[in-house]
C-alpha positions in Angstrom: -14.2 41.4 -2.1 -15.4 39.4 -4.9 -16.8 36.6 -3.1 -18.2 33.4 -4.4 -20.6 34.4 -7.1 -20.5 37.5 -5.4 -21.6 39.7 -8.0 -25.0 40.6 -9.8 -25.3 38.2 -12.7 -26.5 35.3 -10.5 -25.2 31.5 -10.3 -25.6 29.5 -13.2 -29.3 28.7 -14.4 -30.8 30.4 -11.0 -29.5 33.8 -11.8 -30.8 36.4 -14.1 -28.2 36.0 -16.8 -29.8 32.5 -17.1 -33.5 33.5 -17.4 -32.5 36.0 -20.4 -31.0 33.0 -22.2 -32.6 31.3 -24.8 -33.3 27.9 -23.9 -30.8 25.4 -24.4 -28.0 28.0 -25.0 -25.0 27.5 -22.7 -22.5 30.2 -22.5 -19.6 29.3 -20.1 -17.7 31.7 -18.0 -15.7 33.6 -20.5 -18.8 34.4 -22.3 -20.6 35.5 -19.5 -17.5 37.3 -18.2 -17.3 39.8 -21.4 -20.7 40.2 -22.1 -22.2 40.5 -18.6 -19.4 41.2 -15.9 -16.5 42.9 -17.9 -16.3 45.5 -15.2 -14.5 42.6 -13.2 -11.7 42.9 -15.3 -11.4 46.1 -16.7 -8.6 48.4 -15.8 -6.8 45.2 -14.0 -3.4 43.5 -15.1 -4.3 40.3 -15.5 -2.6 36.6 -15.0 -4.8 33.9 -16.8 -4.7 30.1 -16.0 -5.7 28.3 -18.8 -4.7 25.6 -22.2 -6.3 24.8 -25.5 -9.5 24.2 -24.0 -10.1 27.9 -22.7 -12.4 28.6 -25.4 -16.2 30.4 -25.8 -18.9 29.1 -27.2 -17.8 29.6 -30.6 -14.3 27.8 -30.1 -12.1 30.8 -29.9 -9.5 31.2 -27.1 -9.8 32.9 -24.1 -6.9 34.8 -25.1 -8.2 36.2 -28.2 -11.3 37.5 -26.5 -9.8 39.5 -23.9 -7.2 41.2 -25.9 -10.0 41.5 -28.1 -12.0 43.5 -25.2 -9.0 45.5 -24.4 -8.0 43.5 -21.1 -4.3 43.9 -20.4 -3.0 40.4 -20.1 0.3 40.5 -18.7 1.0 36.4 -18.2 -0.4 33.2 -19.1 -0.1 30.1 -16.7 -0.3 26.5 -17.7 -1.3 23.0 -15.8 -0.2 19.7 -16.5 0.0 18.9 -20.4 0.8 22.5 -21.1 -0.7 25.7 -23.2 -1.1 23.6 -25.9 -2.3 20.5 -23.9 0.5 18.5 -25.9 2.5 17.2 -23.1 2.6 13.5 -21.9 0.9 12.9 -18.8 3.0 13.6 -15.9 5.5 15.3 -18.0 7.7 18.2 -16.6 6.4 21.3 -18.9 9.1 24.4 -19.2 7.9 27.6 -19.2 7.9 29.8 -22.7 6.7 32.6 -24.4 3.6 32.5 -26.5 4.7 33.0 -30.2 0.8 34.4 -31.0 1.0 37.5 -28.2 4.6 37.9 -26.6 3.4 36.9 -23.2 5.2 34.9 -20.9 3.6 31.2 -20.3 4.5 30.2 -16.7 4.3 26.5 -16.5 2.7 25.2 -13.3 3.5 21.7 -14.1 7.1 22.0 -14.0 10.0 23.3 -11.6 6.7 24.6 -9.6 3.6 23.8 -9.1 2.3 27.0 -7.9 2.9 30.7 -9.1 6.1 32.0 -7.4 6.1 35.9 -6.1 8.4 36.3 -9.7 5.7 35.1 -11.8 2.8 37.3 -9.9 4.5 40.7 -10.3 2.6 43.3 -11.8 -0.7 41.2 -12.0 -3.6 42.5 -10.3 -6.0 39.8 -10.8 -6.0 36.1 -11.6 -8.3 34.3 -14.0 -8.7 30.7 -14.0 -10.4 28.8 -17.4 -9.8 25.3 -16.9 -11.8 22.3 -18.3 -12.2 19.6 -15.8 -12.8 16.0 -16.1 -15.4 15.3 -13.3 -13.2 12.8 -11.6 -11.2 13.5 -8.6 -7.2 12.6 -10.0 -7.5 15.2 -12.5 -4.7 17.4 -11.5 -6.6 21.2 -13.0 -8.2 21.4 -9.5 -4.9 20.8 -7.6 -3.1 23.7 -9.8 -6.1 26.0 -9.3 -5.4 25.5 -5.4 -2.3 26.5 -5.3 -3.0 29.3 -7.6 -5.4 30.5 -5.0 -2.9 29.9 -2.0 0.0 31.8 -4.0 -2.4 34.8 -5.2 -3.6 34.8 -1.3 -0.2 35.7 0.0 -0.1 38.4 -2.5 -3.6 39.7 -1.9 -4.1 39.2 -5.5 -7.9 37.9 -6.3 -8.8 34.9 -8.3 -11.6 34.6 -10.3 -12.9 31.0 -11.8 -14.4 31.1 -15.5 -16.5 28.3 -14.7 -17.2 25.3 -17.0 -20.0 22.6 -17.4 -19.3 19.3 -15.6 -18.5 17.1 -18.7 -19.8 14.0 -17.2 -22.5 15.7 -15.4 -24.3 15.2 -11.9 -24.1 11.5 -10.7 -21.6 11.2 -7.6 -20.3 8.1 -7.3 -17.0 6.2 -5.8 -15.1 6.4 -2.5 -14.6 9.5 -0.7 -10.7 10.5 -0.3 -9.1 10.2 2.8 -7.6 13.5 4.0 -4.7 11.6 5.1 -3.9 10.5 1.5 -3.8 14.0 -0.2 -1.7 14.3 -3.3 -1.8 15.9 -6.8 -4.5 13.3 -7.9 -6.5 14.0 -5.1 -6.2 17.4 -3.6 -9.6 17.5 -1.7 -11.9 14.8 0.1 -14.1 14.4 -2.5 -15.3 11.0 -4.4 -14.0 9.7 -7.5 -16.7 11.0 -9.5 -17.4 14.3 -7.8 -20.3 15.8 -9.7 -19.1 19.3 -9.3 -17.7 22.2 -11.7 -14.3 23.6 -11.2 -16.0 26.9 -9.8 -17.7 24.5 -7.0 -14.5 22.6 -6.2 -12.7 26.2 -5.6 -15.3 27.3 -3.2 -15.2 23.9 -1.5 -11.3 23.8 -1.5 -11.3 27.2 0.0 -13.1 26.3 3.0 -11.6 22.9 3.8 -8.1 24.3 3.2 -8.6 27.4 4.9 -6.9 29.1 2.0 -8.2 32.9 2.8 -8.0 35.1 -0.2 -10.4 36.7 -2.6 -12.5 34.1 -4.6 -15.1 35.0 -7.3 -16.8 32.5 -9.4 -18.2 33.4 -12.9 -20.8 30.7 -13.2 -22.0 28.8 -16.7 -25.4 30.6 -17.9 -28.3 28.0 -18.9 -26.7 25.1 -17.8 -28.3 22.3 -15.6 -26.1 20.0 -13.5 -27.8 16.7 -15.4 -26.5 17.9 -18.6 -23.4 16.1 -19.8 -20.9 18.1 -22.5 -22.5 16.7 -25.5 -25.8 18.3 -24.5 -24.7 22.0 -24.0 -24.1 22.6 -27.7 -20.6 23.9 -26.9 -17.4 22.5 -29.1 -15.5 20.0 -27.6 -12.2 20.3 -27.2 -10.1 17.3 -25.4 -9.2 18.5 -21.6 -5.9 16.4 -22.5 -4.2 14.1 -24.8 -6.0 11.1 -23.5 -9.6 12.2 -23.0 -10.5 12.6 -26.6 -14.0 11.7 -26.2 -17.1 12.2 -24.1 -17.2 8.7 -23.9 -13.5 8.2 -22.2 -14.6 10.9 -20.3 -17.5 8.5 -18.6 -15.2 5.7 -18.0 -12.3 7.9 -16.4 -13.7 8.0 -12.9 -13.2 4.3 -13.2 -10.5 3.0 -15.2 -8.0 5.5 -13.8 -7.8 3.2 -11.1 -6.3 0.7 -13.4 -2.7 3.1 -13.8 -2.2 1.9 -10.5 -2.1 -1.8 -12.2 0.2 -3.2 -14.6 -2.6 -3.1 -17.1 -2.6 -0.7 -19.9 -5.6 1.8 -19.8 -5.0 2.5 -23.2 -2.8 5.4 -23.7 -1.5 6.1 -27.4 -3.8 3.5 -28.6 -7.5 4.1 -30.6 -9.7 4.3 -27.5 -7.9 5.7 -24.2 -9.5 5.0 -21.2 -12.0 3.3 -23.0 -10.3 -0.2 -22.8 -7.9 -2.1 -20.7 -5.5 -4.6 -21.5 -2.4 -6.8 -20.8 -0.2 -9.7 -22.8 -1.4 -12.1 -20.3 -5.1 -10.8 -20.0 -7.5 -13.6 -20.2 -10.2 -11.9 -21.6 -12.9 -14.5 -21.8 -12.3 -15.5 -18.4 -12.8 -11.7 -17.2 -15.6 -11.3 -19.6 -17.8 -13.9 -18.1 -17.2 -12.6 -14.5 -18.1 -9.2 -15.3 -21.1 -9.6 -17.5 -22.5 -12.2 -15.0 -22.7 -9.2 -12.4 -25.0 -7.5 -14.7 -23.7 -4.1 -14.0 -26.2 -1.4 -14.9 -25.4 0.9 -18.5 -22.4 -0.5 -19.7 -21.5 -3.6 -21.8 -18.4 -5.1 -22.6 -16.3 -6.7 -25.3 -13.2 -8.4 -26.2 -10.8 -6.3 -28.5 -6.8 -6.3 -29.7 -5.4 -3.4 -29.4 -2.0 -1.7 -29.5 -0.5 1.2 -27.4 1.6 3.1 -29.4 5.1 4.6 -27.8 5.1 6.8 -25.4 1.7 5.9 -24.4 1.7 4.7 -20.6 5.1 2.9 -21.0 3.5 -0.7 -19.9 3.7 -2.8 -23.3 4.5 0.0 -26.0 3.8 -1.2 -29.5 2.6 -4.9 -28.6 -0.6 -5.9 -29.6 -2.6 -6.6 -26.7 -5.8 -8.5 -25.6 -8.2 -6.3 -24.0 -11.4 -5.6 -22.8 -13.5 -2.6 -24.2 -16.2 -0.9 -22.3 -19.4 1.4 -24.1 -21.8 3.1 -22.1 -25.7 2.2 -22.9 -27.2 4.3 -20.4 -25.6 7.2 -18.8 -28.1 7.6 -16.2 -27.6 4.0 -14.6 -23.6 3.9 -15.3 -21.2 4.0 -12.3 -17.7 3.6 -13.9 -16.2 3.3 -10.1 -18.5 0.0 -9.5 -17.7 -1.1 -12.7 -14.1 -0.5 -12.4 -14.2 -2.4 -8.7 -16.0 -5.3 -10.5 -13.3 -5.5 -13.1 -10.1 -5.1 -11.2 -11.6 -8.3 -9.0 -12.1 -10.5 -12.3 -9.1 -9.5 -13.4 -7.3 -10.4 -10.2 -9.3 -13.7 -10.0 -8.6 -14.6 -13.7 -4.9 -13.4 -13.8 -3.4 -15.2 -10.5 -0.8 -13.7 -8.4 2.0 -14.2 -11.2 0.4 -12.1 -13.5 -1.9 -9.5 -12.1 0.0 -6.5 -10.5 -0.3 -3.5 -8.5 1.9 -0.2 -8.4 0.7 -0.3 -5.0 1.7 3.4 -4.1 0.4 5.1 -7.6 -3.1 2.9 -6.8 -3.6 3.9 -3.3 -3.0 7.7 -4.5 -5.6 7.4 -6.9 -7.8 5.5 -4.7 -7.9 7.7 -1.9 -6.2 5.3 0.5 -5.0 1.8 0.7 -8.3 0.5 2.0 -9.6 -0.6 -1.4 -6.8 -2.4 -2.6 -7.0 -3.8 0.9 -10.3 -5.1 0.3 -9.6 -6.5 -3.2 -6.5 -8.4 -1.5 -8.8 -9.6 0.8 -11.3 -11.1 -1.3 -14.1 -8.8 -0.4 -17.2 -8.8 -2.7 -17.0 -6.2 -5.5 -20.9 -5.5 -4.2 -19.8 -5.0 -0.9 -17.1 -2.8 -1.3 -19.0 -0.1 -3.2 -22.0 -0.5 -0.7 -19.4 0.4 2.3 -19.0 4.1 0.1 -22.6 5.0 1.0 -22.2 6.6 4.0 -19.4 8.9 3.2 -21.4 9.9 0.0 -24.1 11.1 2.0 -22.1 13.3 4.3 -20.2 14.4 1.3 -23.4 16.0 -0.4 -24.2 17.5 3.2 -20.6 19.1 3.1 -20.6 20.4 -0.6 -24.8 21.8 -0.2 -23.2 25.6 0.9 -20.7 25.7 -2.7 -23.3 24.0 -5.2 -23.9 26.8 -7.9 -26.3 24.7 -10.1 -28.6 23.4 -7.9 -28.8 20.3 -5.5 -26.5 17.3 -6.1 -28.3 14.5 -7.0 
């Protein structure tokens, strides 16, 4: 058994590998594996779940690194957006052949969301190297869970090559109601969960009773409080519309607007940094959200155009919108900000303009409670305050699975 963080290289910044690393140097799991723990994969036939963001500290792809190290790669597996990260959100991706290596690329976001017995044939070990976005809605955790479940049925160990949480440590938002799990909410975690994919995998193994053999190769030299642009690692957008670190900080909040009839700027110059609609009264919304004096963020009116395919709501139409800019990361709560924005847009848009895509909003929000509260006119501050007891319980629940120090 490999066990969660069960080999001698230690866990993250607390382990012996981190102690030997120069200050300020961060090594993702792929580098730690090939430098310190090659025995984990040597002599095994390996399947690799990854995409364009699966690179080492120099920006070299895992596939190149593993093959250069003499590791026998048998098959590649890709999540939402495909192996190259270019497919539209939610679009089914077909399996294919990698032209560079001749290896099959099995899509886990197409006909099947889980590896089949045929896909796993001839594989001794599954490696997972996916860059999570730090938000509950991101589907790469669901993909990891399906890989773990399928691998357990065939007694194939799974090893997660961990990566930093790109937006750091804070835990914010409501905790998903387990009765409302989906691809955009696989576990009972907050909107901004504060964990890495390796930590989430350990939590999923326990929460979902997955069994199987799980290992995590931790990030070396990283502290939970450090965001991506403090790591020195190359930034590779994890998906087509999360192009900047700025957008990642807003995503745990603005993603909720995908469950409304507002655009989140997919296909524009700044997706997930702005919202807009043809009927949006930006002056009225700005007056309301500015009066709330929300910490760590400022707002300004803009006009943007979401080019096709974008989010499909108002393609190729100049939209009045509101742009968000983080001013102080340590104080910014994107989930609270989104609740204030939703309340302001509803109040100024009226029943004939603003609309929910109710089923999708409830999936993203982890249940109907948030939508019901806003429809009932509950004050945004009271909505956010009501989340605190569940967040306290969440921190207690995840403590055994933390690899990089306690959650703040």
